[in-house]
C-alpha positions as CSV (number, residue, x, y, z in Angstrom):
1,X,4.7,-4.5,-19.8
2,X,4.9,-8.1,-21.1
3,X,2.3,-10.5,-22.4
4,X,2.5,-14.1,-23.4
5,X,1.2,-17.7,-23.0
6,X,1.3,-18.9,-19.5
7,X,4.2,-21.2,-18.7
8,X,2.1,-23.1,-16.2
9,X,-1.6,-22.9,-17.0
10,X,-2.3,-25.5,-14.3
11,X,-1.1,-23.1,-11.6
12,X,-3.4,-20.3,-12.7
13,X,-6.7,-20.4,-14.5
14,X,-5.6,-17.8,-16.9
15,X,-3.9,-19.2,-20.1
16,X,-1.8,-16.0,-20.5
17,X,0.9,-14.2,-18.5
18,X,0.1,-10.5,-18.4
19,X,2.5,-8.3,-16.5
20,X,1.5,-4.6,-16.6
21,X,3.5,-2.6,-14.2
22,X,4.3,1.0,-13.6
23,X,7.9,2.1,-12.8
24,X,8.4,5.5,-11.4
25,X,11.8,7.1,-10.9
26,X,11.7,9.3,-7.7
27,X,13.8,10.9,-5.0
28,X,13.3,10.7,-1.2
29,X,12.2,13.8,0.6
30,X,12.2,12.2,3.9
31,X,13.7,10.9,6.2
32,X,16.4,13.6,6.2
33,X,19.2,11.1,6.0
34,X,17.8,9.8,2.7
35,X,16.9,13.1,1.2
36,X,17.5,13.3,-2.5
37,X,18.6,9.6,-2.8
38,X,17.1,8.1,-6.0
39,X,14.6,5.2,-5.8
40,X,12.7,3.3,-8.4
41,X,9.1,2.4,-7.3
42,X,7.5,-0.4,-9.3
43,X,3.7,-0.6,-8.9
44,X,2.3,-4.0,-9.9
45,X,-1.4,-4.1,-10.7
46,X,-3.2,-7.0,-9.2
47,X,-6.7,-8.1,-10.2
48,X,-7.2,-9.7,-6.8
49,X,-7.0,-6.3,-5.2
50,X,-10.2,-5.0,-7.0
51,X,-12.9,-4.0,-4.5
52,X,-15.1,-7.1,-4.6
53,X,-12.2,-9.6,-4.6
54,X,-10.4,-8.3,-1.6
55,X,-13.1,-8.2,1.1
56,X,-11.7,-11.0,3.2
57,X,-8.0,-10.2,2.8
58,X,-5.8,-9.5,5.9
59,X,-2.5,-8.5,4.3
60,X,0.5,-7.6,6.5
61,X,1.7,-5.1,3.9
62,X,1.2,-4.0,0.3
63,X,4.9,-3.9,-0.6
64,X,8.4,-3.1,0.5
65,X,11.3,-0.8,-0.1
66,X,14.9,-1.9,-0.1
67,X,18.0,0.2,0.1
68,X,20.4,-2.6,-0.6
69,X,22.5,-1.8,-3.7
70,X,20.1,0.6,-5.5
71,X,17.0,1.8,-3.7
72,X,13.9,0.2,-5.0
73,X,10.3,-0.4,-4.0
74,X,7.8,-3.1,-5.1
75,X,4.2,-2.2,-4.4
76,X,0.8,-3.8,-5.2
77,X,-1.8,-1.7,-6.9
78,X,-5.5,-2.6,-7.6
79,X,-5.6,-3.2,-11.3
80,X,-8.7,-1.1,-11.8
81,X,-6.8,2.0,-10.4
82,X,-4.3,2.0,-13.3
83,X,-6.6,3.6,-16.0
84,X,-7.3,6.6,-13.8
85,X,-3.8,6.9,-12.5
86,X,-1.9,6.9,-15.8
87,X,-3.4,10.1,-17.3
88,X,-2.6,12.0,-14.1
89,X,1.0,10.8,-14.2
90,X,1.3,11.5,-18.0
91,X,-0.1,15.0,-17.4
92,X,2.4,15.5,-14.6
93,X,-0.4,16.3,-12.2
94,X,1.0,14.0,-9.5
95,X,4.4,15.2,-8.2
96,X,4.8,13.0,-5.1
97,X,4.3,9.5,-3.8
98,X,3.8,9.3,-0.1
99,X,4.6,5.9,1.5
100,X,3.7,4.8,5.0
101,X,5.1,1.7,6.6
102,X,7.5,0.1,9.1
103,X,10.8,1.6,10.1
104,X,13.8,0.6,8.1
105,X,15.5,-2.5,9.4
106,X,18.4,-4.1,7.7
107,X,18.0,-1.7,4.8
108,X,14.4,-2.8,4.2
109,X,10.9,-1.6,5.2
110,X,7.4,-2.8,4.7
111,X,4.9,-0.5,3.1
112,X,1.4,-0.4,4.5
113,X,0.0,2.3,2.3
114,X,0.8,4.8,-0.4
115,X,-0.8,7.7,-2.1
116,X,-0.1,10.0,-5.0
117,X,-0.1,13.8,-4.3
118,X,-0.1,17.0,-6.4
119,X,1.6,18.9,-3.6
120,X,3.0,18.4,-0.2
121,X,3.4,20.8,2.7
122,X,6.5,19.8,4.7
123,X,5.1,21.5,7.8
124,X,2.4,18.9,8.1
125,X,4.8,16.1,8.8
126,X,6.3,15.3,12.2
127,X,10.0,15.9,12.6
128,X,12.4,13.0,11.8
129,X,12.9,10.9,14.8
């Protein structure tokens, strides 16, 4: 997290820069060729994604993962979701993050959706293709 005076208040109506993000260290479970590879997922809360503000949005994706150098993912998160998400993570209730998106191409993939899960049944997933 970081907080400070905005460098360019003309660009944004907010006189402050406020970066609250959530970084999660994880390991792939799927696809099989990436199983157990470490990845850092960074969730960036965005006030624009709160329910009332996003009605007319047509986003192509909500984030991406990259396997170049170290595996990492950058994902947008509605800012109002963070207060309910943090206690579940601190209490270790969520064990998995499930990402859905495009196939890897040139070591990158777009993410269309994600969800946090307490448990996963591997039998529910289609085989790797």
